[in-house]
C-alpha positions as a Python dict, from the first residue, in 0.01 Angstrom:
ca = {
    (1, 'G'): (0, 0, 0),
    (2, 'K'): (262, -136, -265),
    (3, 'N'): (115, 132, -535),
    (4, 'N'): (205, 394, -312),
    (5, 'I'): (555, 247, -211),
    (6, 'K'): (611, 222, -591),
    (7, 'T'): (493, 584, -673),
    (8, 'E'): (684, 710, -378),
    (9, 'F'): (990, 567, -514),
    (10, 'I'): (923, 700, -864),
    (11, 'L'): (884, 1041, -703),
    (12, 'L'): (1228, 1006, -503),
    (13, 'G'): (1418, 884, -795),
    (14, 'L'): (1271, 1195, -1018),
    (15, 'A'): (1354, 1434, -734),
    (16, 'Y'): (1733, 1274, -745),
    (17, 'N'): (1768, 1299, -1099),
    (18, 'I'): (1662, 1648, -1118),
    (19, 'K'): (1906, 1761, -838),
    (20, 'K'): (2147, 1616, -966),
    (21, 'L'): (2113, 1733, -1303),
    (22, 'F'): (2065, 2112, -1118),
    (23, 'T'): (2400, 2056, -948),
    (24, 'K'): (2590, 1969, -1261),
    (25, 'I'): (2466, 2298, -1448),
    (26, 'S'): (2544, 2525, -1114),
    (27, 'G'): (2875, 2388, -1075),
    (28, 'N'): (2969, 2470, -1439),
    (29, 'R'): (2988, 2815, -1426),
    (30, 'L'): (3045, 2892, -1779),
    (31, 'G'): (2694, 2686, -1880),
    (32, 'I'): (2913, 2430, -2061),
    (33, 'S'): (2705, 2142, -1988),
    (34, 'L'): (2385, 2363, -2093),
    (35, 'F'): (2512, 2458, -2389),
    (36, 'E'): (2551, 2079, -2486),
    (37, 'L'): (2257, 2011, -2393),
    (38, 'K'): (2038, 2288, -2664),
    (39, 'S'): (2293, 2175, -2940),
    (40, 'A'): (2237, 1808, -2889),
}
């Protein structure tokens, strides 16, 4: 029902955010974005 659709959208959103974050970190060869996350 509606609950399954809601859960699916939440999971999709999480997966999208994680993928975006991973791309950002791996795209930065020097790891500056990772360092900024730790020091923030």
